[in-house]
C-alpha positions as CSV (number, residue, x, y, z in Angstrom):
1,M,-18.3,-21.4,-10.8
2,C,-19.7,-17.9,-11.4
3,A,-22.3,-18.9,-14.0
4,D,-25.8,-17.5,-13.4
5,E,-27.3,-21.1,-13.4
6,F,-24.8,-22.2,-10.7
7,L,-25.4,-19.2,-8.5
8,A,-29.2,-19.4,-8.9
9,S,-29.1,-22.9,-7.4
10,F,-28.2,-21.4,-4.0
11,A,-30.9,-19.9,-1.8
12,G,-29.9,-16.4,-0.8
13,R,-26.3,-15.1,-1.0
14,S,-23.7,-17.8,-1.0
15,S,-20.1,-17.6,-0.2
16,N,-19.5,-18.5,-3.8
17,Q,-21.5,-15.5,-5.0
18,R,-19.5,-13.3,-2.6
19,F,-16.3,-14.7,-4.0
20,C,-17.4,-14.1,-7.6
21,E,-18.4,-10.5,-6.8
22,E,-15.1,-9.8,-5.1
23,L,-13.2,-11.5,-7.9
24,I,-14.9,-9.3,-10.5
25,D,-14.3,-6.1,-8.4
26,W,-10.6,-7.0,-8.2
27,A,-10.3,-7.9,-12.0
28,M,-12.0,-4.6,-12.9
29,Q,-9.7,-2.7,-10.5
30,E,-12.6,-1.6,-8.3
31,S,-11.1,-3.2,-5.1
32,G,-7.7,-4.4,-3.9
33,V,-5.7,-1.8,-5.9
34,L,-3.0,0.1,-4.0
35,R,-1.7,3.5,-4.8
36,T,1.1,5.5,-3.2
37,S,1.3,9.3,-2.7
38,D,3.2,11.9,-0.7
39,I,6.5,10.0,-1.1
40,K,9.2,12.0,0.9
41,H,12.7,11.3,2.1
42,R,15.1,13.5,3.9
43,K,18.1,13.5,6.2
44,V,17.0,13.2,9.9
45,G,16.8,16.6,11.5
46,T,16.2,18.7,8.4
47,D,13.1,20.7,7.8
48,H,10.8,20.9,4.8
49,Q,13.5,22.5,2.6
50,G,15.6,19.3,2.9
51,V,12.9,17.0,1.5
52,N,13.8,14.7,-1.4
53,P,17.5,15.6,-1.8
54,E,19.3,14.3,-4.8
55,N,22.2,12.9,-2.8
56,Y,23.0,11.5,0.6
57,F,26.4,10.9,2.1
58,I,28.0,8.0,4.0
59,E,26.6,7.6,7.5
60,D,23.6,9.9,6.8
61,T,20.5,8.8,8.7
62,I,17.4,9.3,6.6
63,E,13.6,9.3,7.1
64,Y,11.2,7.9,4.5
65,F,7.5,8.7,4.4
66,V,4.8,7.3,2.1
67,T,1.0,7.3,2.1
68,I,-0.8,4.2,0.8
69,H,-4.4,4.0,-0.1
70,Q,-6.4,0.9,-1.2
71,K,-9.4,1.0,-3.5
72,T,-12.3,-0.7,-1.8
73,K,-15.7,-0.8,-3.5
74,G,-14.7,2.1,-5.7
75,K,-13.5,4.3,-2.9
76,W,-9.9,5.1,-1.9
77,L,-9.4,4.3,1.8
78,P,-6.2,4.4,3.9
79,F,-4.4,1.1,3.7
80,K,-3.5,-0.6,7.0
81,A,-1.1,-3.5,7.1
82,A,1.7,-4.7,9.5
83,D,3.8,-6.3,6.8
84,I,4.8,-3.5,4.4
85,Q,8.5,-3.9,3.5
86,F,10.9,-1.0,2.7
87,S,14.0,-1.6,0.6
88,F,16.6,1.2,0.3
89,K,19.5,0.6,-2.1
90,M,22.6,2.7,-2.3
91,L,26.1,1.5,-3.2
92,D,26.4,-0.3,0.1
93,P,24.7,-1.5,2.3
94,Y,21.3,-2.7,1.1
95,I,18.6,-2.1,3.7
96,T,15.4,-4.1,3.8
97,T,13.1,-3.6,6.9
98,A,9.5,-3.4,7.9
99,L,7.8,0.0,7.3
100,P,5.6,0.7,10.4
101,H,2.1,2.1,10.0
102,Q,1.6,5.6,11.6
103,G,-2.1,5.8,11.0
104,N,-4.5,7.0,8.2
105,G,-2.5,5.1,5.6
106,V,0.8,6.8,6.3
107,Y,3.9,4.7,6.8
108,S,7.3,6.0,7.9
109,L,10.7,4.9,9.1
């Protein structure tokens, strides 16, 4: 499918050639790779000193922030998706919900 002889049989750039190039970029981790950074969580209403506490208490309402970037053609660009899921596990309850995009690769809830 990605052999030189097969690709040479097409005039110009074929969709198969594009697929092969994107597949190679993905396999070599030059495209399609996600990374997270700036992961923060805190109790709602606390300032920067309350970021990433070790413990929460029953009925605490928390905020969670994460920045996600995707590598595209060797460059890290903000990742935008509408279907990022967030799962927070404590003793009880388990929470799984959508993580809304706030812009520029930042997701928060």
